N, C-alpha and C positions, 0 to 999 in steps of 0.2 A: 741755642737756648733750650734748656730742658723744660718739658711740658708734662703735665698729667691731666687725664680727663676722667672726672667722676661721672659714672654712668650706671645704667641698669641694662643688663644684656638684652633684654627684651623691650628696651625703649627705642622706638623708631627714630626719634630725633637724635639720640646718642649715636645710633647706627649711621645715620646720614653724615654726621660730623666725623665719624671714624673713617668713612669712605673718603671724605674730602681730605682729611689728614694723610691717609695712605696714598691717595693719588698725588698729593703735593709732596710726598717724600719726607714728611715731618716724622720725627722719632718721638713717640708719646707713650708714657705709662698709663695703663688703664686702672682705674680704682673703682671697684664695684661697691654699689650702695643699694640697699633694698628700699624700694619706694614706700613700703608700709612701715618702716622704723621711725621715720620723722626724727632723726637724730639732730640734737642741737648743733652739733658740729657741722653737719651738712647745712642746716638751715642758715648758719651764720654766713656761709658762703653764697647761698642763694635763698633769701627769705621767701621766695615764691615756692620753694620746695620742688622744683622741677629740675629734670635732666636736660642736657648735660652741663657740667661746669668745667671750663678749661683754665688751668692755673699754670703760670710761668714761674721760673725760679727767680725772676726779678721782682716778684710780688704781684704782678698783674693778674687779676681774676676775671674772667668773662663768663657771665651766667646766662644760659638759654642759647637755643639754636640759632636765633637771628642774630644776636650780638656776635656769636663765634663765626658764623658763616660770612657775615659782612666783613668782619676783621680779617678772616683768611682771604676773602676775595680781593682785599686791597693789598695784600702781601704779594708782590710780584716776583719776589726771589727768596723762596723758602731755603733755609740753609742746606738741607740735605741735597737739594737739586743743584745749588750753586757749587757745592764741594764736588759734585760729580761731573761738573763742567757743562751743565746744561744752561741754555740761555733763556731769558724771560719769554721770548718768541716761541719757544718749544714747549712751554709749560701749558697745562690745561686750565684756562680761566674758569673759575666757579661761577661767574655771572658774565658770560661773553656777549659780544655783539655790540651793536649801536644802541642808542637810547631806547628805542622801541623793543629791541631784542631783550634787553636787560629787564624792562618792565614785564615782558611775558615770562621770563624766568622767575622774577619774584612773585608774579601772580600764581604760578604753579607751585612754588615753594609755599606760599600761604595756603593754597588749596590742600596740599597733602599734610602739612604740619597743623593746619587748622581744621578744615572740614573733614578730611579723611580721618584725622585723629580723633575728632569728636564722635563721628558716626560709626567708626569701626574699630581702630586700633586700641583706643583707650578702654572701650567697653569689653573688647575681646580679651585682652590681657588681664583686665580685672576679674572677669568671670571665670576664665580658664586657668588662671595662675594665682593672681593675688589673693582672691577669696580663700583658695585652698592653702595658701602659705601664711596666712595670718596667724600669729602666735595664739590668739584667743578667738574662739568661735569660728573655726573654719567652716566654709559653706560650699555646697556644690554649685555648679553654674546654674543661672536662671534660664530655663528653656525658652521663655518668651523673649528675654533679651537677646539671646543667641539667635533666635529666629528673625528678629528686627535687624540685627547686625548683618546677617547673611543676605537679607533683601537689600540692604544698603550696599553691601560689597558688590553685588552684581550691577548695581547702578554705576558705581565708580569704576568697575572693570570695564564696563562698556565705554566710559569716557576715556580711559587709559587706551583702550583698543583704537578709538578714533584718533588720538593723538599719535600713537605708535604707527598707525597705518598711513597717517598724512604727512609725517615728518620723519626725518632721519633719526632724531632723538626727540624726547617728549616736547621741549620747548623750541625746537627749531633744528638747524643743521649741525649744531655743535653740542656735545656732551656738556652738561652743566650741573649745577647743585639742584636743579629741579629733578633731574634723574636720580641723584643720590637721595633726595627727600622721598621720592616715590619708592625707590628700592629699599629704604629703610623700613617703610611701612609694609611693602609687599613681602619683604623677607621675614617679618614678624608674623604676618598672617600665614605665610607659607610654613614657617616653623610650627604653627599651631594647627597645621593641616586643614586650612579653610579655603584655600584657593582652588576653585574648579578649573584646573588648567585645560582640560579638553574642551571647554566652552569658550576659551579666549585665546586662540592661537596667535593673534597679533601681540597680545601682552606677554605671551610665552616667549615669543621670538625676541622682543625687546629685552625681557628679563634674562634670557639666556646670554645675550650679548654682555649685559652689565655684570651678571653673575660670573661670567668667565674672566673678568679683569682681575689681576693680581690683588688689587685693593680689597677685593671681596673675601679673600681666603679666610681672614681672621673671624669674619662674621659667620661663615660656614662652619667654622670650628667651635663656635659657642655652643654651650649646652647648659640647660637650666635643670638643677637637681629636681627629680620627680616629674619632669616633663620632657619626654624624648621627642624629637622631631620625626616626620615621616622619613622613610628610607631614602627618598629621592631628594630630600632637603639639600644635601651637599653634593648631589650628582649634577655635574655640569651639562650632561646630556639627558636630562629628565624628560 
């Protein structure tokens, strides 16, 4: 079944879904959309005006990261993996484990796509990218907002350090969509040169592992016009 994902390349929620799709072996076309355009065509797909939106060739449209991730989590036999001869037991579940394990995965998904997004990612992308890219009245970043975002970031990195140091993956023993959600946000913050890697070795170790997965390659190849990432952004041994 053919699929297309409408996204913005520095949208952490879109990035988390792209990681899930790549891990699942789905073949998906990426459709870029600028968040400042507010096109009527896009709003018709998702009146909330938020990314991502996943569309299937049978007419099904899924709007928002929660709808998409839960839909994919329930699909135990992605077409690409079945055609490759893989069994469901060998696939990586997005929300694995028993009832308690799954609740923890969902709690962390909500943490990153909710709290982390509100306190860091959304403000950082707005100040460092969107403000400058607006067709009318472009503006420089607000230094006070950036200062607050950096303070919030250190708090969140301490929490990720705790999770990475006490568990094999962030939500437990198994890789899950919680890791993809976290990586979607951290990769955006890293693209904008805001992660103090030397201060958070446990976060760096976790990120190196997930960054080295084949599913991450397309994210590392992304570039935003006028905003270049640090030299180590695509370096797996940073």
